[in-house]
N, C-alpha and C positions, 0 to 999 in steps of 0.2 A: 381286862375287862372279860375276856373268855370266860375265865374262872368265875366271874361275878354272875355272868349271865348263866354258866352252867347250875351255880349254886342255887340260883332263882329256881330253875326249872326242877330241881330236886325236891325244893322246898313247896311249889306248887304242887306237885305230884302227892305230896304227904298231905297237904291241905285238903285235896280236892278227895282222895281216898277216905279221909276221915269223915267228910261230910257227904259223901255217897253213902256209906255205912250205915251212917245216923238216919239219913233221909229212907233207904232200904228195910231198916229196924231188924233185921236178921243178919245177912249176908256178910261174909267177912272177905277181904282180899286177901287171895294166896299170892305170892311174890316168887317170882323166879329171877335170879340173878344169872347173868347172863356175859360172855367173853367174846368178842370178835377176833377172829384168826388175825386179820388185817391190822387190828388195833382199837381199842378202846371196847366198850360194852353197854350193858344197861339193866333196867328193873322192870321186868314185866309183871302188872298186877292184875288179876283176874278176879271177878267176883261172880257168884251164881246165888242170886238172893230169893228173897219172897217177892219182890216187885222188879227187881233187875233179872231177866233170865241168865243174860251173858252180858259182862261188861269188861271192857279193858282200860287201864290207865297204864300208860307206858311212858318210860323215861329212858332215853339213850344219849350218850356222847361216843362218837365213833369218828376215828382218824386213820390216816394212813395215806398211801399214794392214791389218787384219784383216778378211777378206771377210765382207760380209753373213751368207752362208749359215753359215761357221763360227762366227760371232758368236752365231747364233740357236741351232746346235747346243750350243756350250759353255755356253749362257746367261750371255752376256757382252754388255757393250756394246761397241758398235765402237770401236777405237781402234788404236793401233799394238801389234805383239805381237815377240816374239823367241822363236824356238824351235831348240833345238840338239839334237842326238844322234849316236848312231851305231846303225846298222841292219846287221844281219847274216843270212844265208841262205846254206849251204852244201848243195848236192846233190851227193853220191857218184855216183861210177860203178857200186860195187856195191851191190846190192839188200840186202844184208846189214848195210851200214853205213848207220845212220840218217840222215835230215833234220835240220838244226838250225836254229833260227831263235833271233836274241835282239835286242831293241832297249832302249836307255836313253836317257831323252831329258829334256829340261828345257824348260818353256815358262813364258813371262811376259807381261802386257800391262801397257803404261805406265800409272801413278797419274793420276786425274784429280781436281780439287777435294780435294786433301790426302788422298785415301781410302787406305786401307791396300793395299800393291802385292799384285796378283792374280799369283800363281805357282805353279807344282807340277812334280813330278816325275813320269815315268811310265816303264814298260818292261816288261821280262819276257823269259823264257827257256823255251822248250819244245822238244819231241823229237818228231820224227815218224818213227818205224820202219817201213819197209814191211813187215817181219814183226815183230812183239812178242817181245823175249825179256825175260823177267822180270827175270833176273838184272842186264840193263842200265838196265830201269827202275827198279829198285830202286836202284843205285849212283846214276844221276842226281837222283833223288828226295831221297836220303839228302844228296848233297851240298849240294842246294839248302837243304835243312832246315838243315844247319849254317851256312851264310851266313845265312838267316834268324833264326835264334836268336841270332846274335850281338848283334842288333840289339833284336829283341821276341818274346818267346814266342808271341804272336798273330800275327807275321808269315807264318808258313809256312802253316798251317791256312786262314788267311783268303786268302792269295794263292793258294795251290792251288785251293781252291774256285773263285776269280775264273777260274783258268786252264781250269780242267774248262768254265766256263759260256762264256768268250770263245772259246775255241778249240775250237767245237763247229759240225759244218757241219749246221746246223738242218734243211735239206732232204733228208739223207740220215740224219737222226737218230743221228749218230755223232761222236764225237772227233775231231779232226784227228789225233792220235797219242796219246801216253801223257800229254798235259800237260806242267806243269812250274809255273812261278809267271807271274803277270801281276798289274800293280797300275798304278793312275793316278790323278792328282789328290793325289798325297801332298803335303800342304802343310803350314803351320803348326798344323793344327788337332791336338786332344788333346794339346797340351803338345809336341809336336815342332818342333825349330827347324830352318832350313834347312840347317846344318850337319849335324844328324844325318840329316835325309833324304838328304841327298848323299853321307855317308859309307856308307849302306846303298847306294844305286846304284853307288857305285865299287866296291864288293865284288859286287855281282851281275856287273858288268861284268868285273871280274878273274877270274871264276870260271868264264869261258867256255872258256878254252883249255885248263886242266885236265881239264875235263867230254870237252871234243870230242876231243881229242887221245888220250886214254886209248880212248873208244869207238872210234877211228879205227884204231886199233894192233891192237886187240882182235880186230876183224871184218873189216878190209880184205883178208885173205888166204882167206878162208874161200871155199870152193868153191860154185858156183852154174851155173845152167845157163839155157835159152830160157825156161823156165817162170817162173824166178824174175825174168828181166828183163821179160817181159809183166807179170808182178803188181807189179813196180815202177813201168811206165807207168802202170799202172791207179791205184796209190797216188798216183802225183804228180798224177793228173787230179782228185783229191779235193783235194789241196794247191791247185791253180789254181782250183778252185770256191771253196774258202773264200777265197783273197786277193782275188778279184774282185768277188765278192759280199758277203762279211761283213766283211773287215776294215776297220777305221775306220781305220789308217795310210795305207792305199792313199787310202782316201777323201779324207783330211786333206791328202795330196799333191797329189793331182791338182785338189782345189778350191783350193788355195793356189798354184796355176800352178807346182809344183814341176817337177823335170825328170823326164820321162817314161821315160827310159832307166833312170833311177837307181830310180825307184819299181818299175818292173815288173823289175827284175834279180832279186827274189824268184823270178821263174817259172822254170821247169825247162827243160832244153834240148830233151827229147824226153818226150812224152805219150801217153797213149791212152785213148781212151772206148770200151767195147764196151757194143754195147746190152744189157741186160738180163744182165750177166755174173753168175753163179754161181758158188761155190765149191764143192767137192769135200767131201761129209762125210767128217769127222775128219781134213782136211787141215791143214797149218800156216797156211793163207790164211784158213780158216774160225776157228781159234784166234784168228787175229789179229783178226777183225772181231769176236768175241766178247769182246774186251779193249779195244775202242774204245768205251767208256762212262764216264762221270762216276763221282767217287766211288768209285775204286779206291783204297784205302790203299796206296802201292808202298813205305812206308817200313819 
């Protein structure tokens, strides 16, 4: 089944790239094929278009000896691992269009001494608007709830809370955006089969394009000025802070000697940090900050 999962992720990458190119209308993905010294490799695809300033849709399938640091972090014995998945981050030119991230992945460690195989799925999808638009946040969460509800009634509330907790910039005491869903270590526990978990992950992956192409089309032609661009650069700074300080995927990639350029493709092209920046009372910027908190029911 490992090959079946890997093949699906390759097809998912192809499909998403084609649809994002069509939605952008101008940009084309550049592909870099790479190999990992310890085993495996991937396909990094980067786009710079008329609406997507910088975006990446990456596929990887890596294998080899599990590093001691990772084994301890995952509470696993050292052995040979296999990890594959697709990771996406899109940074739009317009501050009126949100940043989006998705990751779907599979991980396994070879069995030893006839013990049951260690495997799990992980991933999630979250939205980071520069300006929080409640209507868009509701559309996003309702779409994800519909996907989750097809598989288990507990999935959405559980994974939505998990996203609120995970995509949290602790040193700023604010969420990275309006959240979404996040899940990890979905294995055969609680009576689920590998096929059932895989079916869920496939549906999450295939939800990406309908969600983002809708939000891009809805917001890409809205007017904005210099003040909105400055705010966009500040919000991108928060995105960078989370990815470099807290994101486990970034740490896993670097600790397993992954390709640095592919791992850090999630970072935006232009960012600003302003010392002790304060928003104006009653402004859209202030309202956005007020909505960057855990526990909001967007459905």
